[in-house]
N, C-alpha and C positions, 0 to 999 in steps of 0.2 A: 326671369331666368337667373339662377344663382351664378356667382362668379365661377364656381366649380363646373357648372353645366357649360358656361361659355368657354372655359378653358378646355374642357373635354371636346367640345364641338370643334374648336380651333384645331386641336390635335388630330381629331378624326379626319378633318379635311386634308391636312398635310399628309397624314398616314395613308389616306385613300389614294392621293396623287402619287405618293412614293411607291405604293404597292402596285398600282396600275402601270407605272413606268417599269418596275422590276419585272412584271409579268411579260413584258415585251422581249426580255432577254431570251435568246435562242439556245443558250447553254451549249455553245459550240464545243465539239470534241477537242479541237485544238484552238483554245481561246486566244485570238490575236490581241484582244484587249489586255490580257495578262502579260503578253510579250511586250506590249507597249509601255507597261508600267515599270519604271526603274527599280522599284523594290519588290516587283513580282507579287503584288497583292493577289489574293485568291478571289478575283473579281466575280466570276460566274457563281462561285459557292456562296459568297455573302449576299449577292443579289437574289439567288434562289431562296435562301432563308428569309430574306425580306419579303419576297413574293408570297411566302406562306405566313407572314406576320410574326415570324420568330426573330424579334429584334435583338434579344439577348444573344442568340446564337450568331446572328449576323455580326454583332459587335465583337464577339469572341474571335470570329474568323479574321476580322480586320486587325484585332490586337496582336495576332500572331506575327504580323509583318510590319505594322506601323504603330509608333507611339504618338503620332500627331494626326489622327484622321480628320478632326474638325478643321485643322489648318490645311492639310492636303486637299480636302474636299473643296476648299475655297480658292486656294491660290496656285495649285498645280497647273501647268500648261496642258490641260486635258486635251485640247485640240491637237497637240503634237504627240500625245501619249495614249492613254487608254481609249478615250472617245475617238481620237483620230484613227485608231486601229480597228474600231468596231466594224464588223462585216455589214451592219445595217447602214453604214455610210453610203453604200451603193444606192440605197433608196432615199438618201438625204435625211434619214431619221435615226442617227446613232443613239444608243442608250446613254443617258446623261449620268455617267458613272460618278462624276464628282458631286453632283447634287444628291445622289443616293448616299454616298459616303458621308457627306455633310449632315444629311437628315439623321442617319443612324447615330453619328457621334454626338450631335446636339441632343437627341432624344436621351441618349445614355447620360450625358452631363446633367440634364434636367431631372431625370428619374433616378440617377445613381444605380444603373442596372448592374454594373460589374463590380464585384468585390473579389479580386483575384486572391488566391491562396498565396500568402507570403512565404517565400522560401527563407530558411535560416541563412543569415549573412555570414557564412563561415568559410567561403571559398577564397577570399582575398579582399584586400582593401584598395580601392581605385580612386585617384583624384582626377577630376575633370575640370579643365580650364575653359570657361565659357558656357553659357546656357542658351546658345542659339540652337538651330535644328540639329547640328551634328552632335553637340554636347548632350542634348536631351535624348537623342536617339541612343547613343552609347550608354547613357545612364539607365534608361528604361530596359534596354536589352540585358545589361549586366546585372541589374538589380533582380530581374526575373530569374537569373541563373544562380543566385545565391552570393553575389558580391556585395560588399559594403561600399556604397558609392557616395562620394562627397563632391558636390559641384561648387567651384569658386567663380563668382561673377563680379566683375568690376563695377557694374552699375548698381543703382539702388533697387532696380526691379529686374526680375528674371525674364528671359525670353530673347535677348540679343536682337538680331535684325527683325524678328517677329514683332517686337514691341517698338523699337526705335527706328526701324527702316521701312516698314510696310505700313502705308496709311490706314487709318481706321475704316475708311469706306471700303477698302479691299479685304481687310482682316480685322474685325473688331477685337479690341484688346481683351475684353472679357472672355472671348473664346480661347485666346492663348492662355489666360490665367487658369481657366478650367482644365485645359490640357495638362498644364504644369502641376496642378493639384493632383491629377491622376498619377503622374509620375512620382510625386511626393508620397502618395499613398502606397507605392511599391517599396517604400523604405529608404528613398534617396534623401540625403541631407543637402540643404542649400545654404551657402554662406555668401551674402551680398556685400558690396562695397569693399571687396578685397581685390587689389590689382596684382596679379602675378607678375613678378619682375621687380617693381619698386617695393611692394609690401612684403611679399614672400617669394623666394626663388623656387625653381623646380627642385634644387638640392634640399631646400628647407622642407619641401613636401616629402621627399624620401626620408629625411630625418624624423618625420612624423609617422614613420612605419607604413607608408603606402607602398604597395607592391608594384604598381604601375601608374603612370601619369598620362592622361590624354589631353592633347592641345587641340581645342576646337574654337580658337579665338577669332576665326573669320578674317575678313579683310577690313581692318579698322581705318586704314589710311586711304583717303581719296587721291586718285591720280590728278596731277596738276597740269596746267598748260602754260608754257613759257612764251608769252607773247608781249609785245610792247604795251604798256599801260596796265599790266597785271596787278600792280600795287594799288590801283585806285579803289576808293571806298565803294562798296556796292557789288563787288565781285565775290562770290562765295560758292562753296561746295553744295551741291544739291542734297547730299546726305546730311550735311549740317542743318540745312533748312528743314528737312523731314524730321530730324531729331528734335529740333526746337519746337516744331508744331506738336510732336508727340508729348513733349514735356509740358507744353502749354495746355494741351487737352487733358492731361492728367493732373493739372493744377500745381505742378512743381515750379513753373516760372510764370511771370506775368506776360500779357500780350506784347509789351514793349520789347521783349526778348526775341520775338519772332521777327526775323529780318525782312519784313515786307509790310508796306503801308497800303492802306486802301487806295485803289486806283493806279497803283504802280504798273508800269509797263515792264514785263518780265521776258528776258530772252534766256533760253536754256540751250547749252551746247552739248550735243549728244542725243542719241535716239534709242537708248535701251529702256528697260522697264523702269529703272530709277528715274530717268528723264520723264517718262510718262506719269509716274507717281508724283514727281515734283510739280509737273505742269498742272495736273488735276487738283493737287493740294493747294497750289498757288491761287487757282481760280476760287476755290472754296474759302481761302483766306482773304479774298477781296481784291485780287489783282485786276487791273483794268483790262489788260490783254496779256496773253502768254504765247510766245513764239518759240518753237523748237527748231534749231538749225543743225543740219547734219551734212557732213562733207560728201557722203555718198547718196545713192537714190533710195526711194521707198522700199524697193525689193531687197536692199541689203541691210535694212535697219535691224539691230539685234532684238528689238522689243517684240513681244507677242502680238500677233495680228489683233487679238481681242482687246489688248490694252491700247493699241493704236486706234482702233475703231471707237472705243470709249472716249479717248482723248479728243478725237475729231468731233464726236457727237456733243461733247461738252464745250466746244468752241476754241480748242487749241489750234493755233496756226502752225504750218510747217513750211520750212524753206529747205528744199533738197539741193544737193550738189553745191553746198555753201561752205566754203573753207574760211574759218575765222583768221583774220590777218592781224588785227590790233583792237584793243579796247579804247574807246574814245572818251573825251571829257577832260576836265581839269583835275581837281582833287577827287571828285566823285565821278563815277562812270555815267555817261549820258547816252551810251550806245556802243555798237560793235561794228567794225568794218569787215565785210565778208567779200570773198572772191567768188563770183558767180560767172561761169562761162568766160573766164579771162577778164571780166570787168570788176571794179571795186564798187561795192554798194554799202551805204551806211544804214543801219537799222537802229532806231531809237530804243533806249532801255534805261530804266531807273535801277533795275537789278539784273545782274547777269549771273546765272547759276551754271556751274560746271558739273556735267554728269558723264564723264568719259572713262569711268571704271574706277576700281579700287585695288589696293594691294595690302599685304599683311604688315602690321606694325612689327618692330623688331625688339620690343621690350622683353619678351620672354627669351628669345634666342640670344640676345646680347647679354643676358644675366646668367646664362647656362652654357657650360662648355660642352662641346661634343655634338651639338645639333647642327647639321649641315643645311644650308639653303642654296637654291640656285641663283642665277644672276638676277632674277626678278624679285628675289626675296621670299619665294615660296619654299616651305619646308620639304626636304627630300626624305622620302620614306622607302622602306623595303617591301618586297612581296612576301617574305617569310621571316618572322611572323608578319602577317599583313598589317601595314600601317606603322610599323616601328621605325623611328628615326634612326640616325646613326648613333644615338646615345641609347644604351641598353635600358629597357624598361620605360622609355618615353615614346609615346605614340602620337600621331597627329592625323587629322582627317577634316574633310569639308573644304571650305574656301581657302584655308591657310595652306593647303597642299596643292590645290588646283586653282585655275583662274576662277573668279566668281561665277557661280552657276545657280541653278534653281534650288529651292528648298529641298525638293525631293531627290535631286542628284546628290546633295550634301548628305541626305539621310541614307541613300544607297551606299555611299562610300563608308559612312559611319557604321552601318550594320556589318560590313566586312571587317572594319577595324575592331569592332567589339568582339568578333570571333577570334581575331588575332590576339587581342589582349587576354581573352579567356584561355586560349591555348598556351600563351606565354606564361601566365601566372600559374596554371596547372603544372607546367613543366618545372618552374623554379621551386614550387612546393614539393614536387616529387624528389628533387635533388636535395631538399632539406631533410628528407626522412632518414 
């Protein structure tokens, strides 16, 4: 059998499975799956086209609402959104919407199905700070509508949290790169290794004739914990660990830069998705044991049930109702003291990771006058035009405006802000006539 025949055979099997799954869709008159989707994807429509084998049409329907279908298909909390709202849940067999979205997006990336008609970029010039989910969504939406969009990214690689924060086993980096290539094909320009604030200010961007600026820089600073012994060696932020593993996997740093040795006992404070990602990544990096400690119970953990189940299956230990009191050891940490049911308990650890949330960095706001932030450091925005900060022409969206949320919720907000930017720029252009 030739390699082509094998390749086609493999595709046929996947296609057959996807079409069979799509055929189960009831095409409800009032689709609750669509109501459960934060960006209101036309779920029954794309599934119907897939059920008929029309992959190009299915991909076009997805493209109307999402710029990142291969990402959403993999990491959206489907159990709480589209799949969780499917009427077939009553029979315990909901349509696997995420898997179907992933299949269509991957097929498109491999086959290069979509060549969208490029609109002339004459409607206005937009600068976007950050190439995470919010920045990429605004860029894709505005580029399709005739705006000349330039993204400024402080890292050497595009993708933000999709590259540096979500582990490879949950979201392969090649998938992210292919999604970004599709956005680039819409005519978006990317400039890497440029940090807005120190390198270029927002005012500098306006001096370069941008009509509007979008801040989608996310929450770059991890929240800390002020306990006795915090200064000891071996206590680090979980997002720093995930970032170093991502850099090691891409060949940018050596293994010695990953702050974990073979056989290390790891304790992670916090029980959100970042904690689950760090725990599973630590096991893959050779940790001897990984224990997640959380001050509340299992029912109150912020992480998705599916992420928790995967962590359990992979051997992560959990200590519930455990309040950290102090970090133990001399110069280096050798454990953590927890308060459990009124008693103090010591748990051994060579490495302690903190995963208790994150907040926005202030480098953009501190170098620009007129942008207001709330007491927690989040950027304050208006409803009209949607997403504009207190500084005229500067917009913000995603995690820099709200508490850190899921990728798709950042995208939902970003789509509304893109509309706000478009209406604002159209209005100022009218005034110039």
